[in-house]
All heavy atoms as atom14 arrays in JSON, in Angstrom:
{
  "sequence": "MVTVPAAGGAVIDVHGRPLEIDPDLTRRWSGVVAATPRLSEELAETIRGTEDR",
  "atom14_mask": [
    [1, 1, 1, 1, 1, 1, 1, 1, 0, 0, 0, 0, 0, 0],
    [1, 1, 1, 1, 1, 1, 1, 0, 0, 0, 0, 0, 0, 0],
    [1, 1, 1, 1, 1, 1, 1, 0, 0, 0, 0, 0, 0, 0],
    [1, 1, 1, 1, 1, 1, 1, 0, 0, 0, 0, 0, 0, 0],
    [1, 1, 1, 1, 1, 1, 1, 0, 0, 0, 0, 0, 0, 0],
    [1, 1, 1, 1, 1, 0, 0, 0, 0, 0, 0, 0, 0, 0],
    [1, 1, 1, 1, 1, 0, 0, 0, 0, 0, 0, 0, 0, 0],
    [1, 1, 1, 1, 0, 0, 0, 0, 0, 0, 0, 0, 0, 0],
    [1, 1, 1, 1, 0, 0, 0, 0, 0, 0, 0, 0, 0, 0],
    [1, 1, 1, 1, 1, 0, 0, 0, 0, 0, 0, 0, 0, 0],
    [1, 1, 1, 1, 1, 1, 1, 0, 0, 0, 0, 0, 0, 0],
    [1, 1, 1, 1, 1, 1, 1, 1, 0, 0, 0, 0, 0, 0],
    [1, 1, 1, 1, 1, 1, 1, 1, 0, 0, 0, 0, 0, 0],
    [1, 1, 1, 1, 1, 1, 1, 0, 0, 0, 0, 0, 0, 0],
    [1, 1, 1, 1, 1, 1, 1, 1, 1, 1, 0, 0, 0, 0],
    [1, 1, 1, 1, 0, 0, 0, 0, 0, 0, 0, 0, 0, 0],
    [1, 1, 1, 1, 1, 1, 1, 1, 1, 1, 1, 0, 0, 0],
    [1, 1, 1, 1, 1, 1, 1, 0, 0, 0, 0, 0, 0, 0],
    [1, 1, 1, 1, 1, 1, 1, 1, 0, 0, 0, 0, 0, 0],
    [1, 1, 1, 1, 1, 1, 1, 1, 1, 0, 0, 0, 0, 0],
    [1, 1, 1, 1, 1, 1, 1, 1, 0, 0, 0, 0, 0, 0],
    [1, 1, 1, 1, 1, 1, 1, 1, 0, 0, 0, 0, 0, 0],
    [1, 1, 1, 1, 1, 1, 1, 0, 0, 0, 0, 0, 0, 0],
    [1, 1, 1, 1, 1, 1, 1, 1, 0, 0, 0, 0, 0, 0],
    [1, 1, 1, 1, 1, 1, 1, 1, 0, 0, 0, 0, 0, 0],
    [1, 1, 1, 1, 1, 1, 1, 0, 0, 0, 0, 0, 0, 0],
    [1, 1, 1, 1, 1, 1, 1, 1, 1, 1, 1, 0, 0, 0],
    [1, 1, 1, 1, 1, 1, 1, 1, 1, 1, 1, 0, 0, 0],
    [1, 1, 1, 1, 1, 1, 1, 1, 1, 1, 1, 1, 1, 1],
    [1, 1, 1, 1, 1, 1, 0, 0, 0, 0, 0, 0, 0, 0],
    [1, 1, 1, 1, 0, 0, 0, 0, 0, 0, 0, 0, 0, 0],
    [1, 1, 1, 1, 1, 1, 1, 0, 0, 0, 0, 0, 0, 0],
    [1, 1, 1, 1, 1, 1, 1, 0, 0, 0, 0, 0, 0, 0],
    [1, 1, 1, 1, 1, 0, 0, 0, 0, 0, 0, 0, 0, 0],
    [1, 1, 1, 1, 1, 0, 0, 0, 0, 0, 0, 0, 0, 0],
    [1, 1, 1, 1, 1, 1, 1, 0, 0, 0, 0, 0, 0, 0],
    [1, 1, 1, 1, 1, 1, 1, 0, 0, 0, 0, 0, 0, 0],
    [1, 1, 1, 1, 1, 1, 1, 1, 1, 1, 1, 0, 0, 0],
    [1, 1, 1, 1, 1, 1, 1, 1, 0, 0, 0, 0, 0, 0],
    [1, 1, 1, 1, 1, 1, 0, 0, 0, 0, 0, 0, 0, 0],
    [1, 1, 1, 1, 1, 1, 1, 1, 1, 0, 0, 0, 0, 0],
    [1, 1, 1, 1, 1, 1, 1, 1, 1, 0, 0, 0, 0, 0],
    [1, 1, 1, 1, 1, 1, 1, 1, 0, 0, 0, 0, 0, 0],
    [1, 1, 1, 1, 1, 0, 0, 0, 0, 0, 0, 0, 0, 0],
    [1, 1, 1, 1, 1, 1, 1, 1, 1, 0, 0, 0, 0, 0],
    [1, 1, 1, 1, 1, 1, 1, 0, 0, 0, 0, 0, 0, 0],
    [1, 1, 1, 1, 1, 1, 1, 1, 0, 0, 0, 0, 0, 0],
    [1, 1, 1, 1, 1, 1, 1, 1, 1, 1, 1, 0, 0, 0],
    [1, 1, 1, 1, 0, 0, 0, 0, 0, 0, 0, 0, 0, 0],
    [1, 1, 1, 1, 1, 1, 1, 0, 0, 0, 0, 0, 0, 0],
    [1, 1, 1, 1, 1, 1, 1, 1, 1, 0, 0, 0, 0, 0],
    [1, 1, 1, 1, 1, 1, 1, 1, 0, 0, 0, 0, 0, 0],
    [1, 1, 1, 1, 1, 1, 1, 1, 1, 1, 1, 0, 0, 0]
  ],
  "atom14_positions": [
    [[8.34, -6.04, 4.6], [8.17, -5.95, 3.17], [8.54, -7.27, 2.49], [8.29, -7.42, 1.3], [9.01, -4.81, 2.61], [8.44, -3.45, 2.98], [9.36, -2.01, 2.44], [9.58, -2.28, 0.73], [0.0, 0.0, 0.0], [0.0, 0.0, 0.0], [0.0, 0.0, 0.0], [0.0, 0.0, 0.0], [0.0, 0.0, 0.0], [0.0, 0.0, 0.0]],
    [[9.08, -8.2, 3.23], [9.38, -9.51, 2.68], [8.39, -10.55, 3.19], [7.83, -11.33, 2.42], [10.82, -9.94, 3.04], [11.08, -11.37, 2.6], [11.83, -8.99, 2.41], [0.0, 0.0, 0.0], [0.0, 0.0, 0.0], [0.0, 0.0, 0.0], [0.0, 0.0, 0.0], [0.0, 0.0, 0.0], [0.0, 0.0, 0.0], [0.0, 0.0, 0.0]],
    [[8.13, -10.52, 4.47], [7.3, -11.54, 5.11], [5.83, -11.45, 4.69], [5.21, -12.47, 4.38], [7.39, -11.42, 6.64], [8.76, -11.49, 7.02], [6.63, -12.53, 7.32], [0.0, 0.0, 0.0], [0.0, 0.0, 0.0], [0.0, 0.0, 0.0], [0.0, 0.0, 0.0], [0.0, 0.0, 0.0], [0.0, 0.0, 0.0], [0.0, 0.0, 0.0]],
    [[5.26, -10.26, 4.65], [3.84, -10.11, 4.33], [3.53, -10.62, 2.92], [2.62, -11.44, 2.75], [3.36, -8.66, 4.55], [1.95, -8.46, 4.04], [3.45, -8.3, 6.02], [0.0, 0.0, 0.0], [0.0, 0.0, 0.0], [0.0, 0.0, 0.0], [0.0, 0.0, 0.0], [0.0, 0.0, 0.0], [0.0, 0.0, 0.0], [0.0, 0.0, 0.0]],
    [[4.24, -10.17, 1.87], [3.95, -10.72, 0.54], [4.18, -12.24, 0.45], [3.44, -12.93, -0.23], [4.91, -9.96, -0.38], [5.18, -8.69, 0.34], [5.19, -9.07, 1.8], [0.0, 0.0, 0.0], [0.0, 0.0, 0.0], [0.0, 0.0, 0.0], [0.0, 0.0, 0.0], [0.0, 0.0, 0.0], [0.0, 0.0, 0.0], [0.0, 0.0, 0.0]],
    [[5.18, -12.73, 1.15], [5.44, -14.18, 1.13], [4.29, -14.96, 1.74], [4.05, -16.11, 1.38], [6.74, -14.48, 1.87], [0.0, 0.0, 0.0], [0.0, 0.0, 0.0], [0.0, 0.0, 0.0], [0.0, 0.0, 0.0], [0.0, 0.0, 0.0], [0.0, 0.0, 0.0], [0.0, 0.0, 0.0], [0.0, 0.0, 0.0], [0.0, 0.0, 0.0]],
    [[3.54, -14.33, 2.64], [2.4, -14.98, 3.28], [1.09, -14.72, 2.53], [0.03, -15.1, 2.99], [2.28, -14.49, 4.72], [0.0, 0.0, 0.0], [0.0, 0.0, 0.0], [0.0, 0.0, 0.0], [0.0, 0.0, 0.0], [0.0, 0.0, 0.0], [0.0, 0.0, 0.0], [0.0, 0.0, 0.0], [0.0, 0.0, 0.0], [0.0, 0.0, 0.0]],
    [[1.16, -14.04, 1.38], [-0.03, -13.79, 0.58], [-0.61, -12.41, 0.74], [-1.61, -12.07, 0.13], [0.0, 0.0, 0.0], [0.0, 0.0, 0.0], [0.0, 0.0, 0.0], [0.0, 0.0, 0.0], [0.0, 0.0, 0.0], [0.0, 0.0, 0.0], [0.0, 0.0, 0.0], [0.0, 0.0, 0.0], [0.0, 0.0, 0.0], [0.0, 0.0, 0.0]],
    [[0.02, -11.58, 1.57], [-0.46, -10.22, 1.78], [0.16, -9.25, 0.8], [0.79, -9.65, -0.17], [0.0, 0.0, 0.0], [0.0, 0.0, 0.0], [0.0, 0.0, 0.0], [0.0, 0.0, 0.0], [0.0, 0.0, 0.0], [0.0, 0.0, 0.0], [0.0, 0.0, 0.0], [0.0, 0.0, 0.0], [0.0, 0.0, 0.0], [0.0, 0.0, 0.0]],
    [[-0.02, -7.97, 1.07], [0.51, -6.94, 0.17], [1.03, -5.75, 0.97], [0.48, -5.4, 2.0], [-0.57, -6.48, -0.79], [0.0, 0.0, 0.0], [0.0, 0.0, 0.0], [0.0, 0.0, 0.0], [0.0, 0.0, 0.0], [0.0, 0.0, 0.0], [0.0, 0.0, 0.0], [0.0, 0.0, 0.0], [0.0, 0.0, 0.0], [0.0, 0.0, 0.0]],
    [[2.09, -5.14, 0.45], [2.66, -3.92, 1.0], [2.76, -2.95, -0.17], [3.52, -3.16, -1.1], [4.06, -4.16, 1.62], [4.63, -2.86, 2.17], [4.0, -5.22, 2.7], [0.0, 0.0, 0.0], [0.0, 0.0, 0.0], [0.0, 0.0, 0.0], [0.0, 0.0, 0.0], [0.0, 0.0, 0.0], [0.0, 0.0, 0.0], [0.0, 0.0, 0.0]],
    [[1.92, -1.9, -0.14], [1.88, -0.92, -1.22], [1.9, 0.49, -0.65], [1.74, 0.67, 0.56], [0.64, -1.1, -2.11], [-0.65, -0.89, -1.31], [0.65, -2.46, -2.79], [-1.92, -0.86, -2.16], [0.0, 0.0, 0.0], [0.0, 0.0, 0.0], [0.0, 0.0, 0.0], [0.0, 0.0, 0.0], [0.0, 0.0, 0.0], [0.0, 0.0, 0.0]],
    [[2.06, 1.49, -1.52], [1.88, 2.86, -1.06], [0.43, 3.26, -1.32], [-0.33, 2.49, -1.91], [2.89, 3.82, -1.69], [2.68, 4.09, -3.17], [1.65, 3.68, -3.73], [3.56, 4.73, -3.77], [0.0, 0.0, 0.0], [0.0, 0.0, 0.0], [0.0, 0.0, 0.0], [0.0, 0.0, 0.0], [0.0, 0.0, 0.0], [0.0, 0.0, 0.0]],
    [[0.03, 4.44, -0.9], [-1.38, 4.84, -1.04], [-1.82, 5.03, -2.48], [-2.99, 5.2, -2.76], [-1.73, 6.1, -0.21], [-1.58, 5.84, 1.26], [-0.92, 7.28, -0.66], [0.0, 0.0, 0.0], [0.0, 0.0, 0.0], [0.0, 0.0, 0.0], [0.0, 0.0, 0.0], [0.0, 0.0, 0.0], [0.0, 0.0, 0.0], [0.0, 0.0, 0.0]],
    [[-0.87, 5.0, -3.4], [-1.2, 5.13, -4.82], [-1.22, 3.78, -5.52], [-1.3, 3.72, -6.75], [-0.22, 6.09, -5.5], [-0.3, 7.46, -4.92], [-1.36, 8.32, -5.14], [0.53, 8.13, -4.09], [-1.17, 9.45, -4.49], [-0.03, 9.35, -3.84], [0.0, 0.0, 0.0], [0.0, 0.0, 0.0], [0.0, 0.0, 0.0], [0.0, 0.0, 0.0]],
    [[-1.13, 2.69, -4.75], [-1.23, 1.36, -5.32], [0.06, 0.79, -5.86], [0.08, -0.3, -6.41], [0.0, 0.0, 0.0], [0.0, 0.0, 0.0], [0.0, 0.0, 0.0], [0.0, 0.0, 0.0], [0.0, 0.0, 0.0], [0.0, 0.0, 0.0], [0.0, 0.0, 0.0], [0.0, 0.0, 0.0], [0.0, 0.0, 0.0], [0.0, 0.0, 0.0]],
    [[1.15, 1.52, -5.7], [2.44, 1.06, -6.2], [3.16, 0.25, -5.11], [2.89, 0.46, -3.93], [3.31, 2.25, -6.58], [2.67, 3.15, -7.61], [3.51, 4.38, -7.83], [3.57, 5.16, -6.6], [3.58, 6.48, -6.54], [3.55, 7.18, -7.66], [3.63, 7.11, -5.4], [0.0, 0.0, 0.0], [0.0, 0.0, 0.0], [0.0, 0.0, 0.0]],
    [[4.07, -0.62, -5.5], [4.87, -1.31, -4.49], [5.59, -0.27, -3.62], [6.08, 0.74, -4.13], [5.88, -2.12, -5.3], [5.25, -2.28, -6.63], [4.42, -1.03, -6.86], [0.0, 0.0, 0.0], [0.0, 0.0, 0.0], [0.0, 0.0, 0.0], [0.0, 0.0, 0.0], [0.0, 0.0, 0.0], [0.0, 0.0, 0.0], [0.0, 0.0, 0.0]],
    [[5.6, -0.5, -2.33], [6.24, 0.45, -1.41], [7.74, 0.4, -1.57], [8.34, -0.67, -1.59], [5.86, 0.12, 0.03], [6.32, 1.11, 1.09], [5.62, 2.45, 0.9], [6.04, 0.58, 2.47], [0.0, 0.0, 0.0], [0.0, 0.0, 0.0], [0.0, 0.0, 0.0], [0.0, 0.0, 0.0], [0.0, 0.0, 0.0], [0.0, 0.0, 0.0]],
    [[8.36, 1.56, -1.73], [9.82, 1.65, -1.85], [10.31, 2.63, -0.79], [9.71, 3.67, -0.58], [10.22, 2.15, -3.23], [9.88, 1.18, -4.34], [10.34, 1.66, -5.7], [11.19, 2.58, -5.76], [9.85, 1.12, -6.7], [0.0, 0.0, 0.0], [0.0, 0.0, 0.0], [0.0, 0.0, 0.0], [0.0, 0.0, 0.0], [0.0, 0.0, 0.0]],
    [[11.4, 2.26, -0.15], [12.02, 3.14, 0.83], [12.99, 4.04, 0.08], [13.88, 3.57, -0.61], [12.75, 2.34, 1.92], [11.81, 1.34, 2.59], [13.41, 3.27, 2.92], [10.6, 1.96, 3.26], [0.0, 0.0, 0.0], [0.0, 0.0, 0.0], [0.0, 0.0, 0.0], [0.0, 0.0, 0.0], [0.0, 0.0, 0.0], [0.0, 0.0, 0.0]],
    [[12.8, 5.35, 0.2], [13.62, 6.31, -0.51], [14.1, 7.36, 0.49], [13.29, 7.88, 1.26], [12.78, 6.96, -1.61], [13.6, 7.75, -2.59], [14.55, 8.45, -2.17], [13.3, 7.69, -3.78], [0.0, 0.0, 0.0], [0.0, 0.0, 0.0], [0.0, 0.0, 0.0], [0.0, 0.0, 0.0], [0.0, 0.0, 0.0], [0.0, 0.0, 0.0]],
    [[15.37, 7.69, 0.48], [15.85, 8.72, 1.4], [15.3, 10.12, 1.1], [15.3, 10.99, 1.96], [17.38, 8.69, 1.24], [17.62, 8.0, -0.05], [16.44, 7.11, -0.31], [0.0, 0.0, 0.0], [0.0, 0.0, 0.0], [0.0, 0.0, 0.0], [0.0, 0.0, 0.0], [0.0, 0.0, 0.0], [0.0, 0.0, 0.0], [0.0, 0.0, 0.0]],
    [[14.83, 10.33, -0.12], [14.23, 11.61, -0.5], [12.79, 11.65, 0.05], [11.89, 10.99, -0.47], [14.21, 11.74, -2.02], [13.61, 13.05, -2.5], [13.11, 13.84, -1.66], [13.63, 13.27, -3.72], [0.0, 0.0, 0.0], [0.0, 0.0, 0.0], [0.0, 0.0, 0.0], [0.0, 0.0, 0.0], [0.0, 0.0, 0.0], [0.0, 0.0, 0.0]],
    [[12.56, 12.42, 1.1], [11.27, 12.45, 1.76], [10.15, 12.97, 0.87], [8.98, 12.67, 1.11], [11.35, 13.28, 3.04], [12.29, 12.73, 4.13], [12.29, 13.66, 5.33], [11.89, 11.33, 4.52], [0.0, 0.0, 0.0], [0.0, 0.0, 0.0], [0.0, 0.0, 0.0], [0.0, 0.0, 0.0], [0.0, 0.0, 0.0], [0.0, 0.0, 0.0]],
    [[10.45, 13.71, -0.18], [9.41, 14.21, -1.08], [8.86, 13.08, -1.96], [7.82, 13.24, -2.59], [9.93, 15.33, -1.99], [10.97, 14.81, -2.84], [10.47, 16.49, -1.18], [0.0, 0.0, 0.0], [0.0, 0.0, 0.0], [0.0, 0.0, 0.0], [0.0, 0.0, 0.0], [0.0, 0.0, 0.0], [0.0, 0.0, 0.0], [0.0, 0.0, 0.0]],
    [[9.54, 11.95, -2.02], [9.1, 10.82, -2.84], [8.45, 9.72, -2.0], [8.08, 8.69, -2.53], [10.28, 10.25, -3.6], [10.85, 11.25, -4.59], [11.99, 10.7, -5.34], [11.57, 9.41, -5.92], [12.32, 8.68, -6.71], [13.53, 9.08, -7.0], [11.89, 7.54, -7.19], [0.0, 0.0, 0.0], [0.0, 0.0, 0.0], [0.0, 0.0, 0.0]],
    [[8.31, 9.94, -0.72], [7.71, 8.93, 0.14], [6.22, 9.16, 0.29], [5.75, 10.29, 0.39], [8.34, 8.95, 1.54], [9.73, 8.4, 1.56], [10.19, 8.25, 2.97], [11.55, 7.75, 3.03], [12.2, 7.54, 4.14], [11.62, 7.77, 5.29], [13.43, 7.08, 4.1], [0.0, 0.0, 0.0], [0.0, 0.0, 0.0], [0.0, 0.0, 0.0]],
    [[5.46, 8.06, 0.32], [4.03, 8.1, 0.54], [3.7, 7.14, 1.67], [4.46, 6.25, 1.98], [3.27, 7.69, -0.73], [3.57, 8.58, -1.88], [4.5, 8.36, -2.86], [2.99, 9.84, -2.16], [4.52, 9.4, -3.74], [3.61, 10.33, -3.34], [2.02, 10.61, -1.56], [3.25, 11.55, -3.91], [1.68, 11.81, -2.14], [2.29, 12.27, -3.29]],
    [[2.54, 7.3, 2.25], [2.1, 6.41, 3.32], [2.01, 4.99, 2.82], [1.57, 4.74, 1.7], [0.73, 6.84, 3.84], [0.8, 8.12, 4.41], [0.0, 0.0, 0.0], [0.0, 0.0, 0.0], [0.0, 0.0, 0.0], [0.0, 0.0, 0.0], [0.0, 0.0, 0.0], [0.0, 0.0, 0.0], [0.0, 0.0, 0.0], [0.0, 0.0, 0.0]],
    [[2.42, 4.07, 3.66], [2.37, 2.66, 3.3], [1.08, 2.0, 3.77], [0.46, 2.43, 4.73], [0.0, 0.0, 0.0], [0.0, 0.0, 0.0], [0.0, 0.0, 0.0], [0.0, 0.0, 0.0], [0.0, 0.0, 0.0], [0.0, 0.0, 0.0], [0.0, 0.0, 0.0], [0.0, 0.0, 0.0], [0.0, 0.0, 0.0], [0.0, 0.0, 0.0]],
    [[0.67, 0.97, 3.04], [-0.51, 0.19, 3.39], [-0.06, -1.27, 3.45], [0.53, -1.78, 2.5], [-1.62, 0.34, 2.33], [-2.79, -0.55, 2.65], [-2.06, 1.79, 2.22], [0.0, 0.0, 0.0], [0.0, 0.0, 0.0], [0.0, 0.0, 0.0], [0.0, 0.0, 0.0], [0.0, 0.0, 0.0], [0.0, 0.0, 0.0], [0.0, 0.0, 0.0]],
    [[-0.34, -1.92, 4.57], [-0.02, -3.33, 4.73], [-1.33, -4.06, 5.02], [-2.07, -3.67, 5.91], [0.97, -3.55, 5.9], [1.26, -5.02, 6.09], [2.25, -2.77, 5.68], [0.0, 0.0, 0.0], [0.0, 0.0, 0.0], [0.0, 0.0, 0.0], [0.0, 0.0, 0.0], [0.0, 0.0, 0.0], [0.0, 0.0, 0.0], [0.0, 0.0, 0.0]],
    [[-1.61, -5.09, 4.23], [-2.89, -5.81, 4.38], [-2.7, -7.3, 4.13], [-1.71, -7.72, 3.52], [-3.92, -5.24, 3.43], [0.0, 0.0, 0.0], [0.0, 0.0, 0.0], [0.0, 0.0, 0.0], [0.0, 0.0, 0.0], [0.0, 0.0, 0.0], [0.0, 0.0, 0.0], [0.0, 0.0, 0.0], [0.0, 0.0, 0.0], [0.0, 0.0, 0.0]],
    [[-3.68, -8.06, 4.57], [-3.62, -9.53, 4.46], [-3.77, -10.02, 3.02], [-3.31, -11.12, 2.71], [-4.71, -10.16, 5.33], [0.0, 0.0, 0.0], [0.0, 0.0, 0.0], [0.0, 0.0, 0.0], [0.0, 0.0, 0.0], [0.0, 0.0, 0.0], [0.0, 0.0, 0.0], [0.0, 0.0, 0.0], [0.0, 0.0, 0.0], [0.0, 0.0, 0.0]],
    [[-4.41, -9.23, 2.15], [-4.57, -9.63, 0.75], [-4.31, -8.42, -0.15], [-4.48, -7.27, 0.27], [-6.0, -10.14, 0.46], [-6.92, -9.05, 0.61], [-6.39, -11.3, 1.37], [0.0, 0.0, 0.0], [0.0, 0.0, 0.0], [0.0, 0.0, 0.0], [0.0, 0.0, 0.0], [0.0, 0.0, 0.0], [0.0, 0.0, 0.0], [0.0, 0.0, 0.0]],
    [[-3.92, -8.67, -1.4], [-3.72, -7.55, -2.33], [-4.99, -6.72, -2.53], [-4.94, -5.49, -2.57], [-3.28, -8.24, -3.62], [-2.62, -9.5, -3.16], [-3.43, -9.94, -1.97], [0.0, 0.0, 0.0], [0.0, 0.0, 0.0], [0.0, 0.0, 0.0], [0.0, 0.0, 0.0], [0.0, 0.0, 0.0], [0.0, 0.0, 0.0], [0.0, 0.0, 0.0]],
    [[-6.15, -7.38, -2.65], [-7.41, -6.63, -2.86], [-7.72, -5.73, -1.66], [-8.14, -4.59, -1.81], [-8.57, -7.6, -3.12], [-9.88, -6.9, -3.33], [-9.86, -6.03, -4.59], [-10.93, -5.04, -4.52], [-10.81, -3.77, -4.87], [-9.69, -3.32, -5.36], [-11.82, -2.95, -4.77], [0.0, 0.0, 0.0], [0.0, 0.0, 0.0], [0.0, 0.0, 0.0]],
    [[-7.5, -6.25, -0.45], [-7.74, -5.45, 0.74], [-6.79, -4.25, 0.77], [-7.2, -3.15, 1.13], [-7.58, -6.29, 2.0], [-7.78, -5.56, 3.33], [-9.16, -4.92, 3.4], [-7.59, -6.52, 4.49], [0.0, 0.0, 0.0], [0.0, 0.0, 0.0], [0.0, 0.0, 0.0], [0.0, 0.0, 0.0], [0.0, 0.0, 0.0], [0.0, 0.0, 0.0]],
    [[-5.54, -4.44, 0.38], [-4.61, -3.3, 0.36], [-5.07, -2.24, -0.62], [-4.97, -1.04, -0.33], [-3.19, -3.77, 0.04], [-3.08, -4.2, -1.3], [0.0, 0.0, 0.0], [0.0, 0.0, 0.0], [0.0, 0.0, 0.0], [0.0, 0.0, 0.0], [0.0, 0.0, 0.0], [0.0, 0.0, 0.0], [0.0, 0.0, 0.0], [0.0, 0.0, 0.0]],
    [[-5.61, -2.65, -1.78], [-6.13, -1.69, -2.75], [-7.33, -0.93, -2.19], [-7.43, 0.29, -2.36], [-6.51, -2.41, -4.03], [-5.33, -2.99, -4.77], [-5.74, -3.94, -5.88], [-6.94, -4.01, -6.19], [-4.85, -4.61, -6.42], [0.0, 0.0, 0.0], [0.0, 0.0, 0.0], [0.0, 0.0, 0.0], [0.0, 0.0, 0.0], [0.0, 0.0, 0.0]],
    [[-8.23, -1.65, -1.51], [-9.39, -0.99, -0.92], [-8.98, 0.0, 0.16], [-9.54, 1.1, 0.24], [-10.34, -2.04, -0.34], [-11.05, -2.87, -1.39], [-11.94, -3.94, -0.78], [-12.24, -3.88, 0.43], [-12.32, -4.85, -1.53], [0.0, 0.0, 0.0], [0.0, 0.0, 0.0], [0.0, 0.0, 0.0], [0.0, 0.0, 0.0], [0.0, 0.0, 0.0]],
    [[-8.02, -0.38, 0.98], [-7.54, 0.52, 2.03], [-6.9, 1.76, 1.42], [-7.14, 2.89, 1.88], [-6.55, -0.2, 2.95], [-7.16, -1.26, 3.86], [-6.05, -2.07, 4.52], [-8.05, -0.62, 4.91], [0.0, 0.0, 0.0], [0.0, 0.0, 0.0], [0.0, 0.0, 0.0], [0.0, 0.0, 0.0], [0.0, 0.0, 0.0], [0.0, 0.0, 0.0]],
    [[-6.09, 1.58, 0.39], [-5.43, 2.72, -0.27], [-6.47, 3.66, -0.86], [-6.35, 4.89, -0.75], [-4.47, 2.22, -1.34], [0.0, 0.0, 0.0], [0.0, 0.0, 0.0], [0.0, 0.0, 0.0], [0.0, 0.0, 0.0], [0.0, 0.0, 0.0], [0.0, 0.0, 0.0], [0.0, 0.0, 0.0], [0.0, 0.0, 0.0], [0.0, 0.0, 0.0]],
    [[-7.52, 3.1, -1.48], [-8.6, 3.93, -2.04], [-9.28, 4.74, -0.93], [-9.58, 5.92, -1.12], [-9.63, 3.06, -2.74], [-9.15, 2.46, -4.05], [-10.13, 1.46, -4.63], [-11.22, 1.24, -4.04], [-9.81, 0.9, -5.68], [0.0, 0.0, 0.0], [0.0, 0.0, 0.0], [0.0, 0.0, 0.0], [0.0, 0.0, 0.0], [0.0, 0.0, 0.0]],
    [[-9.54, 4.1, 0.18], [-10.19, 4.77, 1.29], [-9.31, 5.89, 1.85], [-9.79, 7.0, 2.11], [-10.53, 3.76, 2.4], [-11.42, 2.78, 1.86], [-11.2, 4.45, 3.59], [0.0, 0.0, 0.0], [0.0, 0.0, 0.0], [0.0, 0.0, 0.0], [0.0, 0.0, 0.0], [0.0, 0.0, 0.0], [0.0, 0.0, 0.0], [0.0, 0.0, 0.0]],
    [[-8.03, 5.62, 1.99], [-7.1, 6.63, 2.5], [-7.04, 7.83, 1.55], [-7.04, 8.98, 1.99], [-5.7, 6.03, 2.7], [-5.74, 5.02, 3.86], [-4.66, 7.11, 2.95], [-4.5, 4.14, 3.96], [0.0, 0.0, 0.0], [0.0, 0.0, 0.0], [0.0, 0.0, 0.0], [0.0, 0.0, 0.0], [0.0, 0.0, 0.0], [0.0, 0.0, 0.0]],
    [[-7.03, 7.55, 0.25], [-6.99, 8.65, -0.73], [-8.33, 9.36, -0.84], [-8.42, 10.44, -1.39], [-6.64, 8.1, -2.11], [-5.2, 7.72, -2.27], [-4.85, 7.45, -3.74], [-5.84, 6.66, -4.45], [-5.81, 5.33, -4.59], [-4.85, 4.64, -4.02], [-6.75, 4.72, -5.27], [0.0, 0.0, 0.0], [0.0, 0.0, 0.0], [0.0, 0.0, 0.0]],
    [[-9.42, 8.71, -0.35], [-10.74, 9.32, -0.43], [-11.38, 9.14, -1.78], [-12.22, 9.93, -2.18], [0.0, 0.0, 0.0], [0.0, 0.0, 0.0], [0.0, 0.0, 0.0], [0.0, 0.0, 0.0], [0.0, 0.0, 0.0], [0.0, 0.0, 0.0], [0.0, 0.0, 0.0], [0.0, 0.0, 0.0], [0.0, 0.0, 0.0], [0.0, 0.0, 0.0]],
    [[-11.01, 8.06, -2.5], [-11.55, 7.85, -3.84], [-12.36, 6.57, -3.91], [-12.51, 5.98, -4.97], [-10.42, 7.76, -4.87], [-9.53, 6.7, -4.52], [-9.66, 9.06, -4.97], [0.0, 0.0, 0.0], [0.0, 0.0, 0.0], [0.0, 0.0, 0.0], [0.0, 0.0, 0.0], [0.0, 0.0, 0.0], [0.0, 0.0, 0.0], [0.0, 0.0, 0.0]],
    [[-12.92, 6.17, -2.82], [-13.7, 4.95, -2.77], [-14.95, 5.1, -3.64], [-15.63, 6.12, -3.59], [-14.1, 4.64, -1.33], [-14.69, 3.29, -1.14], [-14.89, 2.99, 0.34], [-14.66, 3.87, 1.18], [-15.29, 1.87, 0.63], [0.0, 0.0, 0.0], [0.0, 0.0, 0.0], [0.0, 0.0, 0.0], [0.0, 0.0, 0.0], [0.0, 0.0, 0.0]],
    [[-15.25, 4.1, -4.47], [-16.39, 4.16, -5.39], [-17.65, 3.57, -4.78], [-18.24, 2.64, -5.31], [-16.05, 3.39, -6.69], [-14.92, 4.03, -7.45], [-14.79, 5.26, -7.37], [-14.19, 3.31, -8.14], [0.0, 0.0, 0.0], [0.0, 0.0, 0.0], [0.0, 0.0, 0.0], [0.0, 0.0, 0.0], [0.0, 0.0, 0.0], [0.0, 0.0, 0.0]],
    [[-18.13, 4.1, -3.7], [-19.36, 3.6, -3.07], [-20.36, 4.71, -2.96], [-20.17, 5.81, -2.83], [-19.09, 3.02, -1.7], [-18.3, 1.74, -1.81], [-18.21, 1.11, -0.47], [-17.14, 0.12, -0.52], [-16.81, -0.63, 0.48], [-17.43, -0.53, 1.61], [-15.86, -1.49, 0.38], [0.0, 0.0, 0.0], [0.0, 0.0, 0.0], [0.0, 0.0, 0.0]]
  ]
}
């Protein structure tokens, strides 16, 4: 969560928010790690099934 953004990538949850580690499992969502912020958004959209194609 430190190295990827420092290298220009992105670490987000499937809802497009910055990924946060929370001990409350009901507040955790799947994480997306990608080489670019745009790619992470596209992956999150695909995972959620809301891709606009």
